[in-house]
KELUMDREN-452192 format. One record per residue (C-alpha): residue number from 1; residue in three letters; y, x, z. Coordinates in Angstrom, 2 decimals, padded with zeros to 5 digits. Each point is the difference from the previous one (the first is absolute). Layout:
BEGIN
NUM,ALA,Y,X,Z $
...
This chain:
BEGIN
1,MET,333.19,112.03,166.13 $
2,VAL,002.47,-002.25,002.01 $
3,PRO,003.15,001.78,000.97 $
4,SER,000.69,000.23,003.73 $
5,PRO,003.08,-001.62,001.43 $
6,ALA,001.75,003.33,000.26 $
7,ALA,-000.65,000.48,-003.68 $
8,GLU,001.28,-003.31,-001.10 $
9,THR,003.09,000.53,002.00 $
10,ALA,000.55,003.33,-001.56 $
11,MET,-000.73,-001.40,-003.50 $
12,SER,002.37,-003.02,000.59 $
13,VAL,002.96,002.20,001.03 $
14,ASP,-000.27,002.12,-002.82 $
15,ALA,-000.60,-002.74,-002.76 $
16,THR,003.25,-001.64,001.45 $
17,LEU,002.27,002.97,-000.20 $
18,PRO,003.51,-001.28,-000.62 $
19,ARG,001.76,000.65,-003.53 $
20,ASN,002.24,002.55,001.63 $
21,GLU,-002.96,001.93,001.51 $
22,ARG,-001.84,-000.09,-003.24 $
23,ALA,003.00,001.59,-001.67 $
24,PHE,000.57,002.28,002.70 $
25,ILE,-003.43,001.88,-000.78 $
26,VAL,000.53,000.18,-003.48 $
27,LEU,003.59,001.22,000.15 $
28,LEU,-001.21,002.53,002.74 $
29,ALA,-002.67,001.55,-002.45 $
30,VAL,002.50,000.08,-002.81 $
31,LEU,002.56,001.85,002.37 $
32,GLN,-003.04,002.20,001.26 $
33,GLY,-000.53,000.98,-003.70 $
34,GLY,003.79,000.58,-000.29 $
35,LEU,000.02,002.55,002.91 $
36,MET,-002.75,001.67,-001.38 $
37,TYR,001.48,000.66,-003.49 $
38,LEU,003.31,001.14,002.07 $
39,ALA,-001.90,002.65,001.66 $
40,GLN,-001.35,001.10,-003.24 $
41,LYS,003.13,000.28,-001.79 $
42,GLY,001.86,001.34,003.16 $
43,HIS,-002.61,002.84,000.00 $
44,ASP,000.63,000.72,-003.65 $
45,ALA,003.92,-000.07,000.77 $
46,GLY,-000.19,002.13,003.15 $
47,TRP,001.56,-002.78,002.00 $
48,TRP,-000.09,-000.19,003.68 $
49,PRO,-002.52,-000.71,001.78 $
50,PHE,-002.50,000.28,-003.06 $
51,ALA,000.66,003.64,-000.95 $
52,GLU,-002.04,001.34,002.96 $
53,LEU,-003.68,-001.10,000.66 $
54,ALA,000.83,-000.96,003.65 $
55,GLY,002.20,-002.64,-001.26 $
56,ARG,-002.26,-001.39,-002.74 $
57,VAL,-002.99,-000.17,002.64 $
58,CYS,002.25,-002.12,002.50 $
59,TRP,001.20,-002.18,-002.70 $
60,TYR,-003.58,-000.75,-001.81 $
61,THR,-001.36,-000.80,003.28 $
62,LEU,002.55,-002.59,001.23 $
63,VAL,000.27,-001.28,-003.69 $
64,LEU,-003.97,-000.62,-000.27 $
65,ALA,-000.80,-000.89,003.65 $
66,VAL,002.73,-002.05,001.26 $
67,PRO,000.50,-002.61,-003.12 $
68,THR,-004.17,-000.16,-000.40 $
69,MET,-000.10,-000.87,003.44 $
70,MET,002.90,-002.62,-000.09 $
71,ALA,-001.33,-001.84,-003.12 $
72,LEU,-003.50,-000.41,001.63 $
73,SER,001.28,-001.10,003.40 $
74,VAL,003.33,-002.16,-000.72 $
75,VAL,-000.61,-003.80,000.89 $
76,ARG,003.54,-000.99,000.99 $
77,LEU,003.01,002.24,-000.92 $
78,ARG,002.01,-001.45,003.14 $
79,ASP,-003.06,001.12,002.37 $
80,ALA,001.78,002.58,002.13 $
81,ARG,-003.42,001.65,000.81 $
82,PHE,-000.55,000.91,-003.72 $
83,TRP,003.16,002.05,-000.05 $
84,GLN,-000.92,001.80,003.20 $
85,HIS,-003.55,001.13,-001.50 $
86,ALA,002.19,001.14,-003.23 $
87,ILE,002.38,002.00,002.12 $
88,GLY,-002.57,001.44,002.43 $
89,ALA,-002.22,000.83,-003.26 $
90,THR,002.79,001.74,-001.51 $
91,VAL,001.01,002.16,003.03 $
92,VAL,-004.07,001.06,000.32 $
93,PHE,-000.45,000.80,-003.53 $
94,ALA,003.65,001.98,-000.11 $
95,VAL,-001.02,002.13,002.96 $
96,LEU,-003.72,000.35,-001.26 $
97,ALA,001.20,000.83,-003.56 $
98,ALA,002.46,002.67,001.34 $
99,TRP,-002.38,001.76,001.87 $
100,ALA,-002.39,000.12,-003.27 $
101,SER,002.98,001.20,-002.02 $
102,TRP,000.55,002.87,002.42 $
103,ASN,-003.71,001.09,000.16 $
104,ALA,-000.07,-000.23,-003.88 $
105,THR,002.75,002.06,-000.68 $
106,GLY,001.67,003.61,001.02 $
107,GLY,-001.05,002.25,-002.12 $
108,PRO,-000.25,000.33,-003.83 $
109,GLY,-003.60,-000.46,-001.46 $
110,ILE,-001.16,-002.35,002.97 $
111,LYS,-002.35,-002.69,-001.20 $
112,ALA,001.55,-002.92,001.10 $
113,GLY,-003.07,-002.41,-001.08 $
114,SER,-002.05,001.54,002.77 $
115,VAL,002.26,-001.36,002.64 $
116,LEU,001.55,-002.92,-001.86 $
117,GLY,-003.59,-001.41,-001.17 $
118,PRO,-001.44,-000.51,003.31 $
119,PHE,003.38,-001.24,001.33 $
120,GLY,000.13,-002.81,-002.74 $
121,ALA,-003.57,-000.95,000.30 $
122,SER,000.09,-000.04,003.80 $
123,LEU,003.18,-001.99,-000.19 $
124,ALA,-001.41,-002.46,-002.38 $
125,VAL,-002.99,-000.62,002.32 $
126,GLY,001.99,-000.33,003.21 $
127,LEU,002.40,-002.54,-001.64 $
128,PHE,-002.79,-001.88,-001.60 $
129,VAL,-001.86,-000.29,003.70 $
130,ALA,003.37,-000.91,001.68 $
131,LEU,001.21,-002.56,-002.37 $
132,PRO,-002.16,-002.71,001.32 $
133,TRP,001.12,000.14,003.49 $
134,LEU,003.64,-000.34,-001.30 $
135,GLN,-001.07,-002.87,-002.17 $
136,CYS,-001.68,-001.78,002.90 $
137,ARG,003.19,000.52,002.45 $
138,LEU,001.99,-001.61,-002.89 $
139,ALA,-002.43,-002.99,000.15 $
140,HIS,-000.73,-000.42,003.69 $
141,GLY,003.19,001.63,001.69 $
142,HIS,-001.92,002.63,002.13 $
143,TRP,-001.99,003.17,-000.38 $
144,ARG,-003.08,-001.59,001.50 $
145,ALA,-001.36,-000.45,-003.52 $
146,PRO,-003.26,-002.20,-000.27 $
147,TYR,-002.81,001.83,-001.93 $
148,PRO,-000.57,-002.71,-002.84 $
149,CYS,003.77,000.37,-000.66 $
150,LEU,-000.34,003.74,-000.23 $
151,PHE,-003.27,-000.32,-002.08 $
152,GLU,001.88,-002.42,-002.57 $
153,HIS,003.01,001.88,-000.42 $
154,ALA,-001.77,003.50,-000.49 $
155,TRP,-002.22,-001.54,-002.83 $
156,GLN,003.09,-001.85,-001.54 $
157,ASN,001.90,002.90,-000.02 $
158,THR,-003.17,002.01,-001.74 $
159,LEU,-000.33,-002.57,-002.54 $
160,THR,003.70,-000.48,-000.78 $
161,LEU,000.73,003.51,-000.55 $
162,ALA,-003.18,000.30,-002.22 $
163,LEU,001.39,-003.01,-001.76 $
164,ALA,003.18,001.44,-000.51 $
165,ALA,-001.52,003.12,-001.53 $
166,LEU,-001.92,-002.07,-002.14 $
167,PHE,002.91,-002.04,-001.06 $
168,THR,002.15,002.90,-000.78 $
169,GLY,-002.47,001.64,-002.07 $
170,ILE,-000.69,-003.09,-002.17 $
171,CYS,003.67,000.01,-000.40 $
172,TRP,000.18,003.28,-001.48 $
173,LEU,-002.78,-000.63,-002.24 $
174,VAL,001.86,-002.97,-001.46 $
175,LEU,003.35,001.99,-000.33 $
176,TRP,-002.12,002.97,-001.75 $
177,LEU,-001.48,-002.66,-002.36 $
178,TRP,003.56,-001.57,-000.78 $
179,GLY,001.51,003.75,-000.77 $
180,ALA,-002.96,000.95,-002.10 $
181,LEU,000.03,-003.42,-001.88 $
182,PHE,003.52,000.33,-001.10 $
183,ALA,-000.68,003.68,-000.57 $
184,LEU,-002.14,-001.23,-002.74 $
185,VAL,003.06,-001.38,-002.04 $
186,LYS,002.21,003.24,000.64 $
187,ILE,001.54,-001.70,002.79 $
188,ASP,000.07,002.71,002.81 $
189,PHE,002.78,-001.65,002.34 $
190,PHE,-002.48,-001.66,002.41 $
191,ARG,-002.49,003.00,000.10 $
192,GLU,003.20,002.40,000.81 $
193,LEU,001.44,-002.38,002.35 $
194,PHE,-003.39,-000.17,001.99 $
195,ARG,-000.16,003.52,000.17 $
196,GLU,003.51,000.45,001.57 $
197,ASP,-000.03,001.24,003.81 $
198,ALA,002.44,-002.73,000.92 $
199,PHE,-002.27,-002.72,-001.50 $
200,ILE,-003.07,001.28,001.51 $
201,TYR,001.27,000.36,003.72 $
202,LEU,001.53,-003.58,-000.01 $
203,ALA,-002.71,-001.82,-001.96 $
204,THR,-002.68,001.58,002.23 $
205,GLY,001.91,-000.92,002.84 $
206,ALA,000.37,-003.94,-001.01 $
207,MET,-003.73,-000.18,-001.13 $
208,ALA,-001.04,001.35,003.29 $
209,GLY,002.18,-002.62,001.46 $
210,LEU,-001.59,-002.84,-001.73 $
211,GLY,-003.24,001.53,000.68 $
212,VAL,000.32,-000.37,003.78 $
213,LEU,001.94,-003.12,-000.19 $
214,ILE,-003.11,-001.61,-001.99 $
215,GLY,-002.25,001.76,002.67 $
216,ARG,002.05,-001.81,002.76 $
217,THR,000.00,-003.46,-001.56 $
218,GLN,-003.10,-000.66,-002.31 $
219,HIS,-002.16,000.20,003.15 $
220,ARG,-002.99,-002.01,-001.61 $
221,ALA,-000.67,003.00,-002.69 $
222,VAL,000.52,002.56,002.88 $
223,GLN,-002.51,-002.01,002.10 $
224,VAL,-002.71,-000.05,-002.76 $
225,ALA,000.29,003.56,-000.62 $
226,ARG,-000.42,000.63,003.71 $
227,GLN,-003.06,-002.19,000.22 $
228,ILE,-001.40,001.79,-003.03 $
229,LEU,000.40,003.32,001.86 $
230,PHE,-001.43,-001.16,003.17 $
231,ALA,-003.12,-001.38,-001.49 $
232,ILE,-000.56,003.65,-001.64 $
233,PHE,000.55,001.76,003.24 $
234,THR,-002.05,-002.83,001.79 $
235,GLY,-002.86,001.13,-002.32 $
236,LEU,000.11,003.42,000.01 $
237,LEU,000.63,000.46,004.04 $
238,PRO,-003.85,-000.38,000.95 $
239,LEU,-000.77,002.55,-002.90 $
240,LEU,002.57,002.34,001.12 $
241,ALA,-001.24,-000.26,003.51 $
242,PHE,-003.70,000.53,-000.94 $
243,ILE,001.07,003.21,-001.89 $
244,ALA,001.97,001.04,003.22 $
245,VAL,-003.19,-000.56,001.99 $
246,LEU,-002.32,001.64,-002.44 $
247,PHE,002.27,003.03,-000.32 $
248,VAL,-000.22,000.57,003.76 $
249,ALA,-003.48,-000.64,000.31 $
250,SER,-000.74,002.76,-002.66 $
251,LEU,002.04,002.62,001.96 $
252,PRO,-002.73,001.06,002.34 $
253,PHE,-002.12,000.90,-002.95 $
254,THR,002.63,001.64,-002.08 $
255,GLY,002.03,001.69,002.78 $
256,LEU,003.80,000.45,-000.12 $
257,ALA,000.10,003.44,-001.74 $
258,PRO,000.27,-001.82,-003.45 $
259,LEU,003.14,-001.82,001.23 $
260,TRP,001.91,003.38,000.89 $
261,GLU,-000.70,001.31,-003.25 $
262,MET,001.95,-002.63,-001.98 $
263,ARG,003.73,000.15,-000.15 $
264,SER,000.21,-003.76,-000.39 $
265,ALA,-002.10,-000.81,003.02 $
266,ALA,002.84,-001.09,002.19 $
267,SER,001.85,-002.19,-002.80 $
268,THR,-003.36,-001.58,-000.69 $
269,LEU,-000.83,-001.00,003.69 $
270,VAL,003.56,-001.36,000.48 $
271,ALA,-000.37,-002.12,-003.36 $
272,VAL,-003.15,-001.71,001.65 $
273,VAL,001.69,-000.88,003.08 $
274,ALA,003.05,-001.39,-001.71 $
275,LEU,-001.98,-002.07,-002.57 $
276,LEU,-002.19,-001.33,003.04 $
277,VAL,003.61,-000.76,001.88 $
278,ALA,001.37,-001.75,-002.97 $
279,PHE,-002.84,-002.13,-000.89 $
280,THR,-000.73,-001.00,003.46 $
281,ASN,003.73,-001.40,000.21 $
282,SER,-000.54,-001.62,-003.35 $
283,VAL,-002.95,-001.79,001.47 $
284,LEU,001.55,-000.54,003.43 $
285,GLN,003.41,-001.12,-001.48 $
286,ASP,002.09,-001.54,002.78 $
287,GLY,-002.98,-000.64,002.37 $
288,GLN,-000.03,-003.83,-000.32 $
289,GLY,-002.66,-000.55,-002.82 $
290,GLU,-003.56,-000.57,000.24 $
291,ARG,-002.70,002.87,000.17 $
292,PRO,-000.80,001.04,-003.78 $
293,TYR,-003.32,001.36,000.60 $
294,PRO,-003.44,-001.07,001.31 $
295,GLY,-000.94,001.82,003.48 $
296,TRP,-001.99,002.96,-001.28 $
297,LEU,002.69,000.89,-002.57 $
298,ARG,002.59,-000.06,002.60 $
299,ARG,-002.40,002.18,002.23 $
300,LEU,000.05,002.53,-002.90 $
301,VAL,003.99,-000.26,-000.65 $
302,ASP,000.06,000.65,004.15 $
303,ALA,-002.14,003.28,-000.44 $
304,GLY,002.15,001.40,-002.72 $
305,LEU,003.04,-000.40,002.11 $
306,VAL,-001.81,001.30,003.18 $
307,LEU,-000.40,003.22,-002.21 $
308,LEU,003.54,000.15,-000.96 $
309,PRO,000.79,002.76,002.85 $
310,VAL,-002.92,002.17,-001.50 $
311,TYR,002.11,000.33,-003.25 $
312,ALA,003.29,000.61,001.56 $
313,LEU,-001.27,002.59,002.26 $
314,LEU,-001.60,001.62,-002.80 $
315,ALA,003.02,000.03,-002.01 $
316,LEU,002.12,001.24,002.89 $
317,TYR,-002.64,002.94,000.58 $
318,ALA,000.09,000.77,-003.90 $
319,LEU,003.64,000.48,000.22 $
320,TRP,-000.29,002.14,003.27 $
321,LEU,-002.12,002.06,-001.72 $
322,ARG,002.18,000.90,-002.64 $
323,ILE,002.94,000.30,002.31 $
324,HIS,-001.89,002.21,002.13 $
325,GLN,-000.95,001.93,-003.05 $
326,TYR,003.22,000.36,-002.00 $
327,GLY,002.77,-001.40,002.56 $
328,TRP,002.13,-003.04,-000.40 $
329,THR,001.86,-000.75,-003.31 $
330,THR,002.14,-002.94,-000.95 $
331,GLU,-002.90,-001.65,-001.70 $
332,ARG,-002.24,000.15,002.93 $
333,PHE,002.76,-001.27,002.15 $
334,TRP,000.05,-003.29,-001.95 $
335,ALA,-003.84,-000.08,-000.39 $
336,VAL,-000.25,000.44,003.85 $
337,LEU,002.52,-002.71,000.60 $
338,LEU,-001.78,-002.38,-002.12 $
339,ALA,-003.18,000.87,001.49 $
340,VAL,001.46,-000.92,003.44 $
341,VAL,001.14,-003.20,-001.31 $
342,VAL,-003.47,-000.79,-001.26 $
343,CYS,-001.65,001.22,003.15 $
344,GLY,002.16,-002.56,001.82 $
345,TYR,-001.28,-002.83,-002.30 $
346,ALA,-003.52,001.15,000.28 $
347,PHE,-000.24,-000.11,003.54 $
348,GLY,002.04,-003.08,000.55 $
349,TYR,-002.25,-001.82,-002.56 $
350,ALA,-003.15,001.30,001.79 $
351,TRP,001.19,-000.91,003.16 $
352,ALA,000.87,-003.45,-001.28 $
353,THR,-003.28,-000.63,-001.47 $
354,LEU,-001.80,000.98,003.10 $
355,ARG,002.23,-002.17,002.07 $
356,ASN,-000.31,-003.01,-002.10 $
357,ARG,001.22,-002.59,002.69 $
358,SER,002.16,-002.12,-002.24 $
359,GLY,-001.80,-000.73,-003.03 $
360,TRP,-001.42,002.41,-002.39 $
361,LEU,002.28,002.84,-000.72 $
362,GLY,003.12,-002.02,001.99 $
363,ALA,000.63,002.93,002.01 $
364,ILE,001.00,001.85,-003.09 $
365,ARG,003.15,-001.75,000.18 $
366,PRO,001.70,001.88,003.14 $
367,VAL,-001.47,003.19,-001.73 $
368,ASN,002.01,-000.66,-003.33 $
369,ARG,003.14,-000.81,002.17 $
370,VAL,000.26,003.31,001.80 $
371,MET,-001.26,002.19,-002.82 $
372,SER,002.83,-001.51,-002.49 $
373,LEU,002.46,001.20,002.73 $
374,VAL,-001.85,003.49,000.41 $
375,VAL,000.46,000.29,-003.92 $
376,VAL,003.63,-000.84,000.13 $
377,ALA,000.85,002.50,002.86 $
378,LEU,-002.01,002.58,-001.63 $
379,ALA,001.69,-000.47,-003.50 $
380,ILE,003.44,000.73,001.98 $
381,LEU,-001.09,002.68,002.09 $
382,ALA,-001.61,001.97,-002.71 $
383,ASN,003.47,000.14,-001.77 $
384,THR,001.76,001.12,003.02 $
385,PRO,000.11,003.57,001.74 $
386,LEU,-002.51,-001.34,002.58 $
387,LEU,-002.82,-000.07,-002.68 $
388,ASP,001.38,002.32,-002.59 $
389,ALA,-002.82,000.92,-002.26 $
390,GLN,001.72,003.15,-001.62 $
391,ARG,000.76,001.23,003.53 $
392,ILE,-003.47,-000.27,001.05 $
393,ALA,-001.58,001.59,-003.18 $
394,VAL,002.42,002.95,-000.34 $
395,ALA,-000.68,000.74,003.97 $
396,SER,-003.54,-000.19,-000.28 $
397,GLN,-000.29,002.43,-003.12 $
398,LEU,002.42,002.52,001.36 $
399,GLN,-002.05,000.01,003.20 $
400,ARG,-003.07,000.57,-001.87 $
401,LEU,002.00,003.12,-001.53 $
402,ALA,000.82,001.09,003.39 $
403,ASP,-003.49,-000.47,001.51 $
404,GLY,-001.53,002.18,-003.01 $
405,ARG,-002.08,-003.35,-000.66 $
406,ILE,001.44,000.50,-003.62 $
407,ASP,000.97,003.44,-001.77 $
408,ALA,003.33,000.58,-001.46 $
409,GLU,-001.57,000.69,-003.24 $
410,ASP,-001.43,-003.34,-000.08 $
411,PHE,002.94,-002.12,001.47 $
412,ASP,001.11,-002.62,-002.32 $
413,LEU,003.68,000.74,-000.62 $
414,ALA,000.54,-002.43,-003.02 $
415,TRP,-001.14,-002.74,002.26 $
416,LEU,002.45,001.17,002.84 $
417,ARG,002.58,000.58,-002.34 $
418,HIS,-000.08,-003.42,-002.00 $
419,ASP,-001.95,-002.58,001.50 $
420,SER,001.08,-000.02,003.60 $
421,GLY,003.37,-001.08,000.05 $
422,ARG,003.05,001.76,001.48 $
423,ARG,-002.23,001.19,002.81 $
424,GLY,-002.44,001.67,-002.29 $
425,TYR,003.03,001.58,-002.13 $
426,GLU,001.61,001.27,003.18 $
427,ALA,-003.33,001.41,001.27 $
428,THR,-000.33,001.78,-003.41 $
429,LEU,003.09,001.67,000.36 $
430,ALA,-000.91,001.07,003.63 $
431,LEU,-003.02,001.66,-001.21 $
432,ARG,002.27,002.82,-001.50 $
433,ASP,000.31,001.28,003.69 $
434,HIS,-003.61,-000.28,000.43 $
435,ALA,-002.08,003.16,000.64 $
436,ALA,-002.50,-000.85,-002.79 $
437,TRP,002.35,-000.08,-002.60 $
438,ALA,003.04,002.10,001.21 $
439,GLY,-002.26,003.09,000.14 $
440,ASN,-001.61,-000.66,-003.18 $
441,ALA,001.94,000.54,-003.14 $
442,GLU,-002.47,-001.51,-002.37 $
443,ARG,-000.39,-003.14,002.33 $
444,LEU,003.81,-000.31,000.74 $
445,GLY,000.61,000.11,-003.73 $
446,GLU,-002.34,-002.87,-000.58 $
447,LEU,002.04,-001.94,002.54 $
448,GLU,003.19,000.54,-001.44 $
449,ARG,-001.42,-001.46,-003.32 $
450,VAL,-001.28,-003.08,001.56 $
451,ILE,003.40,-000.51,001.82 $
452,ALA,001.69,000.48,-003.48 $
453,ARG,-002.25,-002.63,-001.70 $
454,THR,002.36,-002.97,-000.74 $
455,ASN,-003.30,-002.52,-000.63 $
456,ARG,-003.42,-000.03,001.27 $
457,TRP,-001.78,000.03,-003.28 $
458,GLY,002.88,002.09,-001.85 $
459,ALA,003.23,-001.09,-001.47 $
460,PRO,000.64,-001.00,-003.68 $
461,ARG,001.45,002.88,-002.11 $
462,ASN,001.70,-002.18,-002.19 $
463,ASP,003.54,000.43,001.70 $
464,ASP,002.85,002.01,-000.99 $
465,ALA,-000.86,002.84,002.26 $
466,ALA,-003.35,000.44,-001.82 $
467,ARG,001.73,-000.17,-003.38 $
468,SER,002.58,002.83,000.68 $
469,VAL,-000.36,003.30,-001.03 $
470,ARG,-001.27,002.18,002.89 $
471,ASP,001.23,003.41,001.31 $
472,VAL,-002.37,002.69,-001.26 $
473,ALA,000.84,002.27,003.34 $
474,GLN,-000.90,-003.21,002.22 $
475,LEU,-003.35,-000.21,-002.15 $
476,ARG,-000.88,003.59,000.41 $
477,ALA,000.39,-000.23,003.77 $
478,GLN,-001.97,-003.38,000.34 $
479,VAL,-002.88,001.31,-002.42 $
480,GLN,-002.72,001.94,001.95 $
481,LEU,-001.75,002.46,-002.03 $
482,ALA,-003.87,000.02,000.46 $
483,ASP,-001.86,003.28,000.78 $
484,GLY,-000.42,002.05,-003.06 $
485,ALA,002.55,-002.20,-002.02 $
486,ILE,002.65,001.50,-002.11 $
487,ALA,003.39,-001.28,000.09 $
488,PRO,000.84,-001.57,-003.81 $
489,GLY,002.95,000.92,-001.90 $
490,GLU,003.57,-001.43,000.26 $
491,ASP,-000.46,-002.18,-002.81 $
492,TRP,-003.00,-001.83,001.79 $
493,TRP,002.18,-000.69,003.24 $
494,GLU,002.57,-001.38,-002.31 $
495,ALA,-002.47,-002.34,-001.66 $
496,LEU,-001.13,-001.36,003.37 $
497,ALA,003.78,-000.51,001.09 $
498,THR,000.78,-001.92,-003.25 $
499,GLU,-003.18,-002.07,000.06 $
500,ARG,000.44,-003.31,-001.91 $
501,PRO,000.67,-003.09,002.29 $
502,GLY,-003.22,-001.88,001.74 $
503,ARG,-001.74,003.58,000.94 $
504,ASN,-000.99,000.19,003.40 $
505,GLU,-000.80,003.67,000.14 $
506,CYS,001.84,001.76,003.13 $
507,ALA,002.60,-002.56,-000.46 $
508,GLY,000.62,-000.89,003.68 $
509,ALA,001.32,002.07,002.88 $
510,ALA,-003.18,-000.95,002.14 $
511,ASP,-002.30,001.32,-002.81 $
512,ASP,-002.23,002.79,000.88 $
513,CYS,-000.55,001.82,-003.41 $
514,ILE,-002.26,002.68,-000.88 $
515,LEU,-000.07,002.04,-003.17 $
516,LEU,-003.25,001.50,-001.08 $
517,THR,-000.58,002.16,-003.22 $
518,PRO,-003.33,000.16,-001.08 $
519,ASP,-001.46,000.61,-003.54 $
520,LEU,-001.69,-003.40,-000.67 $
521,ASP,-000.44,000.14,-003.63 $
522,GLY,-001.27,003.54,-000.18 $
523,ASP,002.61,001.40,-002.18 $
524,GLY,000.92,002.89,002.20 $
525,ALA,003.44,-001.82,000.89 $
526,ALA,001.18,-001.80,003.25 $
527,ASP,000.13,-003.68,-000.10 $
528,PRO,002.42,-001.30,002.70 $
529,LEU,-001.42,-002.85,002.09 $
530,LEU,002.41,-001.37,002.57 $
531,CYS,-001.69,-002.33,002.59 $
532,THR,002.29,-002.22,001.88 $
533,LEU,-001.03,-001.35,003.33 $
534,GLY,003.01,-002.30,000.26 $
535,ASP,000.89,-002.95,002.58 $
536,GLY,-002.30,-002.33,-001.66 $
537,TYR,-003.87,-000.77,000.08 $
538,GLY,-002.11,002.83,-001.68 $
539,ALA,001.02,002.97,-001.71 $
540,ARG,000.78,000.92,-003.59 $
541,CYS,-000.20,002.95,-002.26 $
542,ALA,001.82,000.64,-003.34 $
543,LEU,-001.18,002.69,-002.62 $
544,PHE,002.89,001.69,-002.12 $
545,ALA,-000.44,001.40,-003.48 $
546,ARG,002.09,001.04,-002.72 $
547,ASP,000.44,-002.50,-002.99 $
548,ASP,000.05,001.02,-003.75 $
549,ALA,003.64,001.05,000.46 $
550,GLY,-000.38,002.58,002.91 $
551,GLU,001.50,-002.60,002.69 $
552,TRP,-001.75,-000.80,003.53 $
553,GLY,-001.22,-003.56,000.56 $
554,ILE,-002.80,-001.92,001.71 $
555,THR,-003.24,-000.26,-001.56 $
556,ALA,-001.98,-001.58,002.14 $
557,HIS,000.00,-001.81,003.53 $
558,LEU,-002.60,000.22,002.73 $
559,GLN,000.18,-002.86,002.75 $
560,MET,-001.99,000.43,003.21 $
561,TRP,-001.02,-002.41,002.88 $
562,PRO,-001.73,000.41,003.61 $
563,PRO,-003.55,-000.51,-000.61 $
564,GLY,-000.60,-002.33,002.93 $
565,THR,001.18,002.41,002.60 $
566,PRO,003.31,-000.03,001.95 $
567,GLU,002.89,000.51,-002.20 $
568,GLN,001.76,002.76,002.20 $
569,ALA,-003.29,002.19,000.58 $
570,TRP,-000.67,-000.17,-003.76 $
571,ARG,003.55,000.88,-000.87 $
572,ARG,-000.12,002.93,002.31 $
573,ALA,-003.16,001.32,-001.31 $
574,LEU,001.26,-000.34,-003.61 $
575,ARG,003.14,001.85,000.66 $
576,ARG,-001.92,002.81,001.37 $
577,ASP,-002.16,000.24,-003.05 $
578,LEU,002.83,-000.24,-002.20 $
579,LEU,001.91,002.81,001.79 $
580,ALA,-003.09,002.19,-000.24 $
581,GLY,000.01,-000.57,-003.65 $
582,ARG,-003.83,-001.29,000.21 $
583,VAL,000.28,-001.83,-003.49 $
584,GLN,-002.27,000.38,-002.67 $
585,ALA,-000.80,-001.49,-003.55 $
586,VAL,-003.42,-001.84,-000.12 $
587,PRO,-001.42,-000.28,-003.34 $
588,GLN,-001.03,-003.39,-001.29 $
589,ARG,-003.62,-000.12,-000.76 $
590,TRP,000.87,-002.66,-002.50 $
591,PRO,002.95,000.85,-002.46 $
592,ASP,002.59,-002.56,-001.29 $
593,LEU,-001.04,-001.68,-002.85 $
594,ARG,002.13,-000.78,-003.20 $
595,ILE,-001.08,-002.68,-002.40 $
596,GLY,001.74,000.35,-003.54 $
597,ASP,003.51,001.01,000.41 $
598,ASP,000.58,-001.89,003.13 $
599,GLN,001.08,001.81,003.13 $
600,PRO,-002.70,001.66,002.25 $
601,ARG,-001.54,-002.31,002.64 $
602,GLN,-001.85,000.87,003.12 $
603,PHE,-003.29,-001.50,000.94 $
604,ASP,000.16,-002.12,003.37 $
605,SER,-002.66,000.91,002.50 $
606,ALA,-003.03,-002.57,000.02 $
607,GLY,-001.53,001.41,003.34 $
608,PRO,-002.88,002.66,000.23 $
609,ALA,-002.33,000.60,-002.61 $
610,GLY,-003.51,-001.66,-000.01 $
611,PRO,-003.11,002.19,000.19 $
């Protein structure tokens, strides 16, 4: 493959980076690592702005995005356009990060990752797609970027980042070997040094900077890697097109019903379109090469591209069915956004294939240019109040509740409370005044326990609060007696209050504690069974018994998990069964087995017995 003139120009510019610019790339990466280390130390020490999540989100966004963009695009440090890009990107990323941090905070126990994960991913995609436009402006002095320039820079950035990641991994492997080797002769200095946080951040930054520098200057190696990838994609494109055509041809015989039965139907359909788009771009390249296939094989590829709208529309319809049935969630919002982008590429490629006036697949080039701008615009808008996933999802679920499409018994309070950002937390608080909760004491109590949670899956109990001696009067007020249960004596309550550290029985303010006193061992005496429906996933019960000295203690535990049903409905049914005292001992068919003087052992189930 002979590089195009645009490619040769881009290669020569990067290969002749002056010494100052090369040093700038490495020093910028080291500074990036140092700023990341500063954020960690500042968070641990409670310094502003790192003490609060909002400050850290803005800091990490700017530190990760802006220096990376600068390192990949710098050509001349004295170029005013380069600094215009850096300042503009800083302003845009700061505004978007401020909005994301506002959305991810605002209440205790909000799962910030549900907001920040999509934010980070969409921002990375938007920056990656926008970067070639900035690089072409630096090369040509205007925004009218030639398609070959966009293509070359996009692939150059991809392989440069891959090379930097590979180089960083290899360097750390060498350092690990260095530390392990000297540890063999009892010299642990290097191993301890390499484990220091400061060294990890600064060394990783330096390695990544050197990797970027290698990718931007060693173009022969990068060009060879790209040729290998393009050769693989060129060989696979006809096969993928044949699979796409064959699948569509089979739909009249299989029908669409099996598609809607699969939860992953939309993602699979989107993956087919994405792969066909990527492979087609690899074959087309900058649009100036020769046709790679004979005529009949090109017709097969054309057929696969023309059918892309079928896949995109099926994916959108599959998502619409889920949304129509269950409403919007943040995950479905991002899935629809991805499907819309895929749909744009699908219809654009089908149109370009049918048009076919400027050579084989030549009309794809304007489609790629337009769609790249659409992707950047959506990446920005999706992280602003204009397209706020949390607002859309929360409003949709509350509307379904108001319309009666979902009953209050089945409403997912945990999702609203923890996984929907600030808006979901505020909506959860507002449910206190909703008629379905305000008029039902049991439901309102469940809502209050969900609000009191500090973690989606339960907070750890190794803190000082869990270890401290609890008040007996508080425990008596918190623990509910099941029907038919007999309140144990004062010594049992004192044993529960002074339970040794690390236990989880009724240790949190949000715990829903129920005490049953069945006779499980058949000795005629009550056996206290304390069940805790805490702020975590599932539930647990602790069986109390007296030891040889007559002191109360926990003799056995039982952990319970939802058996594939929604957690909230399962927890509600379990609570009712416990309060009603519906607990009984079930004799084992096979007893425990003692061999010699060893401890008794229980048989593991091997499934149903044969005939």
